[in-house]
C-alpha positions, 0 to 999 in steps of 0.5 A: 500500500502506498504512503498514508497521509502525514500526521499534522505536527500540532493540534493547532493545524487540525480543522475546527469545523466541517468546512475547514476539514473539507478544505484540508482534503479538497483537491488533494485526493486523486481519482483512482481505479479499483484493482487491475485484477478486475480485468481477470475477474470480469471476463471470467464471471461474464463467460461463466454466466454465459456458459449454460446458454453457450452449451445449449446453443452448441448442442442444438446447433451441432445436430446437423453435422459438421457444417452446423457445428462450424456455423454455431461456433462462428456465432458463439466465438464472436459473441464471447469476444464481445462479452469479454471486451464489454466486461473490461469497460467498467474498469477502464471507465470507472474512477472513484475518490473521497474528497471534500467530505464526499464519496464520488464515482464517475463512469466515462466511456461512451457516455458520462455518469457521475455519482456523488454522496456526502459521507454523512449520507452513507447508510450501509457498507456491505462486502461481497466476494464471489468465488472469482474475487476470493481466488484473487483476494478481492471484494466488492464494496456496496455502499448504501446511501438511503436513496431507494435501492441505489448503491455505489458499487466498487468492484474488485478492491483488495480484501484488506482495503475493502475492510479498511474502507468499510470501517472508515465509512461506518465509524466516520472517524477523520474521513477527509484527513485519511485521504489527504495524500496528494502523492498517492498515484492513480490506480494504487490500492491505497486506502484510508488508515483503519479507525479503531474497531469498536470494542466488544463485538458480541456474537448473537448466533452462528450457523447450526447445521441442525437448521438444515432440516428447515431447508426442504420446507421452503416452498419457494425453492420448489418453485425454482426447481420446477422452473429449472425443470421446465426450462430443460424439458423443452430440449428433451426432443433434441437429446440423442435418445430414442423416446420409443425405447424409453416408453417401452422400457417404462412400460416393461417396468410397469408390467413387471413391478406394477404401476403403484410401485413405479409411481412410488419409486418416481415420487421417492426419487423426486422427493429425495432429489428436491430435499438434497437440492434444497439442503445444498442451496441452504448450505451454500447460501448460509455457510459460515453464518455469523450474526454479531454486533458491537456498540455501533453496528450489526453485522451478518456474514455468510456464504460459501461460493459467494461470501457476503458481509452486511453491516447496518448501523444499529441506530438505523434499525427501527424494527424487525420482521419475523416471517413464519412460512406455512411448512416452516411454522409447522416445524416451529421455525421462522425467518428474521429480517431487520427493518432499517432506514436506507439499507438492504432491499426496500429497507429490509435486511435478512438476518436469519434464514429458516431457523428454530423460532426460539433462535429467531426470537432471541436474536430479534429481541437482542437486536432491539434490546427489547425483551418480550417484543416477539413473545408478548401476547397480542390483542385480538380484533374482536367479533367484527373482524372475525365475521369479516374474515368468514364472509370473505372466505365464503364469498370465494368458497361458495361460488367456487363450489357452485361452479364445480357442481355445475361443471360436474353435472354438465360435463358428466364428471366423476361424482367424487367432485360433489364431495370436493364441492361440499368441502370447499365452504368447510375449508373456507371456515377453517382458513377464516378461523386461522386468519383471525387467530393470527390477527392481532397487535399490541403496544409495548413501552417501546414498540408497536407489534402487528401480526397477520397471516393465514397458514403462515404469519408475518410479525412486524415490530416497529419502534414507537420513535420510528413512526412518522405519520399515520394513514387510516382507511375504511372501505364501505363495508368496514364502516358498516361494522366499525373497523379500519386499517391503521397504517404507521408510516416509517422510513424503515423497511417497507415504509409502513406497518399495518394494523389490519381490521382493527376497531376505529376507536382502538386505532385512534387511541393507538395512534394518539398514544404513540404520537400524541402531538401529531394526532392532537393537531388533527383532533383540534 
């Protein structure tokens, strides 16, 4: 690393105000590139992303013999060359620096784009390393600024320099002086000297391999696998396989073993394959998970092939969201995310995957420094809210049952469908009861808690100090039964936390207790 900025000789030389500090680092900071090793990482990553499409094109194009193969290669090779050349442009055209109390990045190739943000607007600094970056000792630095999901990305800094930059930006210690080295050459890997790390980093939890039992219970992974199967299934006709022989072979197995045994075998293979794929995806994504905190920041580190280190200032965490998907809930599991201002995807940063509910509750309450925030008993919303759920369920179930009966009669379908039609309203009753059971809210001395859901549930906890406004809405049917939706506006997470189908008098009292001055202005 190149020479650091020189220490000032006397206290009198130190700037006494932010303006003086800006004057010190001003024009002295030079524009610099990221590591030249990005010229290796970018092409490798681009070609790896195109490997599967290239293989598919090569396979389909080689079916017509040698000429078809030559024609396919004549298409693939120029495309690969263009992709490699295009992947080099970000390094060639991108510069960044810290000067005048601002983080600045500019991109200039065919067009020019410049991004500039004051250092006090930095909300998060996350580190990410793909397998290509890790092989060369590099990291990607993603700097959140609190403006929607926009981030400043510095691709391919040396890992040690990325860590120093992360600490520098998050601790906000002598930012400008650390970059006031006028002699730093352009393109060097020099970074600011590392500020003192906050003392006493506390580990809240680590990955427990027994959590893998929750991986197959995430239905979203089944959807991904089904989509992948559908993608590859469209190429089955192009495989060099005699489909007639396959059909004859399957028919022979059915005749020899029986249809039920063959179906059972196929189901076992599918289930085992799905379980192994789900466990593998969980392990790769969350390998080495460590959730820790110090007096200033919360940090989540995880990943096998691509490692991620997400750091959020604790003072910007306004609440949390605990999600219990249906199957995960049956296994007493839950997922946990932090609701913070200006970070993550939509202000939401996932802290824990599917883990035992007790672990999610313990970590969540430590994050908020509020015991019982996730275990306190919720207030139910009364008979009117219950009836509303039953009415809405039957408005779907009864027409569906009637349509099924009509279709069965007109199309002369199996009479067993009459039984299914009779069960639909009963199913509606059960789902309505579950919806009401999971509906509730409460107010602790420091937080507003709201929960909704049917088979799965979502519990949101929001700091009372994080509420910046209210929206109270009533539909025509809600007005008739004295209910409303109360929505707390906040700068964190999805920017709102809703208390659904609550009595109007309870909603107004709740808003008045949390923000008495704000509500008093409208009540006057």
